[in-house]
C-alpha positions as CSV (number, residue, x, y, z in Angstrom):
1,M,163.5,104.9,187.4
2,L,162.3,101.2,187.9
3,H,164.5,99.2,190.3
4,T,164.9,96.5,187.7
5,A,167.5,94.6,185.7
6,S,167.7,94.7,181.7
7,E,168.0,91.6,179.9
8,E,171.5,92.3,179.0
9,E,172.4,93.0,182.4
10,I,171.0,89.5,183.5
11,K,172.9,87.7,180.6
12,N,175.9,89.5,181.5
13,G,175.9,88.1,185.0
14,Q,175.3,91.3,186.8
15,V,172.2,89.7,188.7
16,L,174.3,87.2,190.9
17,D,175.1,86.3,194.2
18,I,178.5,87.8,194.9
19,Y,180.2,84.4,195.6
20,F,179.9,83.2,192.1
21,L,181.9,86.3,191.0
22,R,184.7,85.4,193.8
23,T,184.4,81.9,192.6
24,R,185.1,82.7,189.0
25,R,188.3,85.0,190.0
26,V,189.7,82.0,192.2
27,L,189.3,79.7,189.2
28,E,190.5,81.8,186.5
29,A,193.5,82.9,188.9
30,R,194.4,79.1,189.2
31,G,193.6,78.1,185.6
32,I,190.9,75.8,186.6
33,D,188.1,75.7,183.7
34,A,186.3,72.3,184.4
35,R,183.7,70.9,182.2
36,V,180.8,70.0,184.6
37,R,177.0,68.8,184.4
38,V,174.7,70.5,186.9
39,E,171.1,69.7,187.6
40,F,168.0,71.8,188.9
41,M,166.0,69.9,191.4
42,A,163.6,70.6,194.1
43,K,164.6,69.0,197.3
44,G,161.1,69.5,198.9
45,M,158.1,71.4,197.7
46,P,156.1,74.5,199.4
47,R,153.5,73.9,201.9
48,D,151.9,70.6,201.6
49,W,152.3,70.3,197.9
50,T,153.3,67.1,196.6
51,W,153.9,68.1,192.9
52,G,154.7,71.3,191.0
53,V,154.1,72.7,187.2
54,L,157.5,73.3,185.5
55,A,157.4,76.9,184.3
56,G,160.2,79.4,183.3
57,I,162.0,77.1,180.9
58,E,161.6,79.3,177.7
59,E,163.3,82.5,179.7
60,A,166.0,80.0,181.0
61,L,166.6,78.9,177.3
62,S,166.8,82.4,176.3
63,L,169.4,83.1,178.9
64,L,171.5,80.2,177.9
65,G,171.0,80.6,174.0
66,D,174.5,82.2,173.0
67,L,176.5,79.9,175.4
68,D,178.4,76.9,174.4
69,V,176.4,74.4,176.6
70,K,174.3,71.2,176.1
71,V,171.1,71.1,177.9
72,R,168.4,68.5,178.7
73,L,165.2,69.4,180.5
74,M,161.5,68.4,181.2
75,A,159.2,70.1,178.7
76,E,157.6,73.3,180.0
77,G,154.3,72.3,181.5
78,T,155.6,69.1,183.0
79,V,154.1,68.0,186.5
80,F,157.1,67.2,188.3
81,R,158.0,65.8,192.0
82,A,160.6,66.5,194.5
83,F,164.1,65.2,193.9
84,E,163.7,64.9,190.2
85,P,166.2,66.7,188.0
86,V,164.0,69.0,185.9
87,L,166.9,70.9,183.8
88,E,170.5,69.6,183.2
89,I,173.2,71.9,181.7
90,E,176.6,70.6,180.6
91,G,179.7,72.9,179.7
92,R,182.5,74.7,180.8
93,Y,181.7,75.8,184.4
94,L,183.2,79.7,183.7
95,D,181.0,79.9,180.8
96,F,177.7,79.8,182.5
97,G,178.3,79.6,186.2
98,H,177.5,83.1,186.8
99,L,174.1,82.7,185.6
100,E,172.9,80.5,188.8
101,T,171.1,82.9,190.6
102,A,169.1,84.3,187.4
103,L,168.5,80.9,186.2
104,L,167.0,79.8,189.7
105,G,165.0,83.0,189.7
106,L,163.5,82.4,186.5
107,L,162.5,78.6,187.3
108,C,161.4,79.2,191.0
109,Q,159.0,82.0,190.6
110,A,157.4,80.9,187.6
111,S,156.8,77.3,188.6
112,G,155.4,78.3,192.0
113,V,152.8,80.6,190.0
114,A,151.9,77.7,187.6
115,T,151.6,75.3,190.4
116,M,149.3,77.6,192.3
117,A,147.4,78.4,189.4
118,A,146.9,74.7,188.4
119,R,145.9,74.1,192.1
120,C,143.0,76.5,191.7
121,R,142.1,74.9,188.4
122,Q,141.5,72.0,190.1
123,A,139.5,73.7,192.9
124,A,137.5,75.5,190.6
125,G,136.5,72.4,188.5
126,D,134.6,73.4,185.2
127,K,134.2,76.9,186.2
128,T,136.1,79.8,184.2
129,L,139.4,81.0,186.1
130,Y,141.0,84.1,185.5
131,S,144.3,85.6,186.9
132,F,143.6,89.0,188.4
133,G,147.0,89.2,190.5
134,A,149.4,91.7,188.3
135,R,148.7,94.5,190.8
136,R,150.4,92.4,193.4
137,V,153.8,92.1,191.9
138,H,156.5,94.4,190.5
139,P,155.3,95.6,187.1
140,A,158.7,94.2,185.3
141,V,157.8,90.7,186.0
142,A,153.8,90.8,186.1
143,P,153.8,89.5,182.4
144,M,155.8,86.6,183.4
145,V,153.4,86.2,186.3
146,E,150.1,86.2,183.9
147,R,151.8,83.7,181.4
148,S,152.5,81.3,184.2
149,A,149.2,81.7,185.7
150,Y,147.6,80.8,182.2
151,I,150.0,77.9,181.6
152,G,149.0,76.6,185.0
153,G,145.2,76.6,184.3
154,C,144.0,80.2,184.3
155,D,141.5,80.5,181.2
156,G,142.7,84.3,180.8
157,V,144.4,87.1,182.3
158,A,143.7,90.8,183.1
159,M,146.8,92.8,182.2
160,A,147.3,93.7,178.6
161,L,150.8,92.9,178.2
162,G,150.6,89.6,179.7
163,A,147.7,88.5,177.4
164,R,149.5,89.7,174.5
165,L,152.3,87.1,175.6
166,I,149.6,84.1,175.6
167,G,148.0,85.3,172.5
168,Q,144.8,86.2,173.8
169,E,142.6,89.4,174.6
170,P,142.7,90.7,178.3
171,V,139.7,89.8,180.3
172,G,138.1,92.1,183.1
173,T,135.0,93.8,184.1
174,M,134.6,97.4,185.8
175,P,136.5,98.7,188.7
176,H,135.0,100.2,191.9
177,A,136.5,103.4,190.7
178,L,134.0,103.8,187.8
179,V,130.9,103.0,189.9
180,L,132.5,105.7,192.5
181,L,133.0,108.3,190.0
182,M,129.6,107.5,188.5
183,G,127.5,108.0,191.5
184,D,125.6,104.7,191.3
185,T,126.0,100.9,190.2
186,V,123.3,101.2,187.5
187,T,124.5,104.4,186.0
188,A,128.0,103.0,186.0
189,T,126.7,99.7,184.3
190,Q,124.7,101.6,181.7
191,A,127.5,103.9,180.7
192,F,129.9,101.2,180.4
193,D,127.3,99.6,178.0
194,E,127.0,102.7,176.0
195,V,130.7,103.2,175.7
196,I,132.4,100.1,175.6
197,D,132.5,97.8,172.3
198,P,129.8,95.2,172.4
199,S,132.2,92.3,172.2
200,V,133.0,93.0,175.8
201,R,130.6,91.1,178.0
202,R,128.6,93.4,180.2
203,V,129.3,92.4,183.9
204,S,128.6,94.9,186.6
205,L,130.3,95.2,190.0
206,I,127.5,95.1,192.6
207,D,129.4,95.6,195.8
208,T,130.4,99.3,195.9
209,F,127.4,101.1,197.6
210,Q,124.4,98.6,198.6
211,D,123.7,95.1,199.5
212,E,124.6,92.8,196.6
213,K,121.4,90.9,196.4
214,F,119.4,94.4,195.6
215,E,122.1,95.7,193.3
216,A,121.9,92.7,191.3
217,L,118.0,93.0,190.9
218,R,118.5,96.6,189.9
219,V,121.1,96.3,187.3
220,A,119.4,93.1,186.1
221,Q,116.3,95.2,185.6
222,A,117.8,98.1,184.2
223,M,120.0,96.2,181.7
224,G,117.6,93.4,180.6
225,R,119.3,90.8,178.6
226,R,122.4,92.7,177.7
227,L,123.6,92.1,181.3
228,W,126.1,89.1,181.2
229,G,126.8,88.7,184.5
230,V,127.4,90.4,188.1
231,R,130.6,90.4,189.9
232,L,131.1,90.3,193.8
233,D,134.1,91.6,195.1
234,T,133.0,92.1,198.6
235,P,135.8,93.1,201.0
236,S,136.6,90.7,203.8
237,S,135.6,93.4,206.3
238,R,132.1,93.5,204.9
239,R,132.0,89.9,203.8
240,G,130.4,87.6,206.6
241,D,129.8,84.3,205.1
242,F,130.5,85.1,201.4
243,R,129.0,81.9,200.2
244,R,125.7,83.0,201.7
245,I,125.7,86.1,200.0
246,V,126.6,84.5,196.7
247,E,123.4,82.0,197.2
248,E,121.4,85.0,198.2
249,V,122.2,86.8,195.0
250,R,121.6,83.5,192.9
251,W,118.2,82.8,194.5
252,E,116.8,86.5,193.9
253,L,118.3,86.3,190.3
254,D,116.7,83.1,189.7
255,L,113.2,84.1,191.2
256,V,112.8,87.0,189.0
257,G,113.9,84.6,185.9
258,R,117.0,85.8,185.5
259,S,119.1,82.4,185.6
260,D,121.1,83.5,182.7
261,V,123.1,86.1,184.6
262,K,126.3,84.7,185.7
263,I,128.0,85.3,189.0
264,I,131.8,85.9,189.0
265,A,133.5,86.2,192.4
266,S,136.9,87.8,193.3
267,G,138.8,89.3,196.1
268,G,140.8,87.3,198.7
269,L,140.0,83.9,196.8
270,N,142.4,80.8,197.3
271,E,142.0,77.0,196.4
272,T,139.9,76.6,199.5
273,T,137.4,79.1,198.8
274,L,137.3,78.1,195.3
275,K,136.4,74.8,196.1
276,D,133.7,76.1,198.5
277,L,131.9,78.6,195.9
278,A,132.5,76.5,192.9
279,P,128.8,75.1,193.1
280,L,127.5,78.6,193.1
281,V,130.0,80.7,191.1
282,D,130.2,80.8,187.1
283,A,133.7,82.4,187.0
284,F,136.3,83.2,189.4
285,G,139.1,86.1,189.6
286,V,142.0,85.2,191.7
287,G,144.9,87.4,192.4
288,T,147.3,87.4,195.2
289,A,146.7,83.6,195.9
290,I,148.3,82.9,192.5
291,S,150.4,86.0,191.8
292,N,152.3,85.7,195.4
293,A,152.3,81.9,195.2
294,P,155.4,80.4,197.3
295,P,158.4,79.6,195.1
296,V,159.6,76.4,194.3
297,D,162.9,76.0,195.9
298,F,164.9,74.5,193.0
299,S,168.8,74.5,193.5
300,M,171.7,74.1,191.0
301,D,174.1,71.5,192.0
302,I,177.2,70.1,190.2
303,V,176.9,66.3,189.6
304,E,179.8,65.6,187.5
305,V,183.5,67.3,186.9
306,N,185.4,66.5,183.9
307,G,183.2,63.3,183.1
308,Q,183.5,61.7,186.5
309,P,180.5,61.8,188.9
310,L,181.1,64.0,191.7
311,A,178.4,65.9,194.1
312,K,178.1,67.5,197.4
313,R,177.0,65.6,200.4
314,G,173.2,65.1,200.4
315,Q,173.3,65.1,196.5
316,R,173.3,62.0,194.4
317,S,176.1,62.2,191.9
318,G,176.1,61.2,188.2
319,V,174.0,61.9,185.4
320,K,170.3,61.0,185.6
321,A,167.1,60.0,184.0
322,V,163.7,60.3,184.9
323,Y,161.0,58.2,183.9
324,R,157.2,58.2,184.2
325,C,154.9,55.5,184.2
326,S,152.4,55.8,181.3
327,G,150.0,54.0,183.5
328,C,150.0,54.4,187.3
329,R,152.1,57.7,186.9
330,R,154.7,56.7,189.1
331,D,158.1,58.2,188.7
332,L,161.6,56.7,188.7
333,V,164.9,58.4,189.0
334,V,168.0,56.3,187.5
335,P,171.6,56.8,186.3
336,L,171.6,58.0,182.6
337,D,172.5,54.6,181.1
338,R,170.6,52.3,183.2
339,I,167.2,51.0,181.8
340,P,164.6,50.7,184.6
341,D,162.8,47.2,185.4
342,A,159.3,47.0,184.2
343,C,156.8,49.3,186.1
344,P,154.7,46.6,188.6
345,C,151.6,47.9,186.9
346,G,152.9,46.8,183.4
347,A,152.6,50.1,181.6
348,P,155.8,51.2,179.6
349,W,157.9,54.0,181.1
350,E,158.4,57.3,179.5
351,P,161.5,59.4,179.8
352,L,160.7,62.9,181.1
353,L,164.2,64.5,180.2
354,G,165.2,65.4,176.8
355,P,166.6,68.1,174.3
356,P,164.9,71.6,174.2
357,P,162.1,71.9,172.0
358,D,162.2,73.2,168.5
359,P,160.0,75.3,167.9
360,V,159.2,76.8,171.3
361,P,155.6,75.8,172.2
362,H,152.8,78.1,172.2
363,P,151.6,79.0,175.8
364,R,148.4,77.5,174.8
365,D,150.1,74.3,174.1
366,I,151.8,74.4,177.3
367,R,148.6,74.7,179.2
368,D,146.9,72.2,177.3
369,R,149.9,69.8,178.2
370,V,149.0,70.8,182.1
371,L,145.5,70.0,181.9
372,A,145.9,66.8,180.5
373,Q,148.2,65.8,183.5
374,L,146.3,67.3,186.4
375,P,143.6,64.3,186.5
376,F,146.5,62.1,187.6
377,F,148.0,64.5,190.3
378,P,145.3,65.4,192.8
379,T,145.9,67.9,195.8
380,A,145.6,67.0,199.1
381,G,142.3,66.9,200.6
């Protein structure tokens, strides 16, 4: 059996920290059924991040769908900053309080993955970026990880169910297992070419047995123009200076007139190595760096009880609005009924919190929203 919770178990509040269940019992015993507003906010960001990409909203709304609550939120795919509410729920605490653990889990992990994908997207520039990280997470959550990686900026994903979620065909080349079982890189590549549908690009994995440079030349000669690219997944224990290896492969292929052969790099890549390799590489497959991204540390906090502003220490009470300047992209958090003064740059403010979308946007449209924002939110360095 898989050690996972079903959707029904999550909606029924079986995935919760026990103190919420005890709180519910106390409130019911004392006849307290207050109406509250809660907000979800990150009071800090992982590592050196100064912004995040909001993801997990569609699942959160599904979890809340049958409850008598009102919701305001940032659209999924919105780039947000710390200390900005991204989701607000209004309703009877006893109706939805037991879902706090699950809601946070949905938003925290998905937003972390989407943010790291966006950072990798920036580092890769205009080069193709694939998510290869499904094998690094529990299979039950792998489709979510692939979807979040895609909306954050990846061009495609390798895992079949994840690809179905985003409405694409899965992407991938060949594993070392095929080369090992066939006994030779060229033999395996030719067998792949003979068996697999012609619509799939012919990409040879060239680091299994021999030096990548010479394997690249061998498959290029054997495959001719049918070869679309070569993939280097060289293990770190054998890699040395990976950039130099890639440079050699590119040089030798160009020297024999095969500048048409693309170079795909994978294996232990992150935003730093992507930036270093981007001038040489045509496509990247990134796994662990994206799939195991640090979660965004959202919290759910009460900010209003029975219509009166009230919050714990360290939390600003009352209902809020978040505005972004359409010109300089400065953000402003103000009480809900307060109209902000004009931005110093003169451009108009745009509200970021609003009602849930209807219909739910396609992942492709969410990704487009992310990509349109990224030029205004550079990473450090």
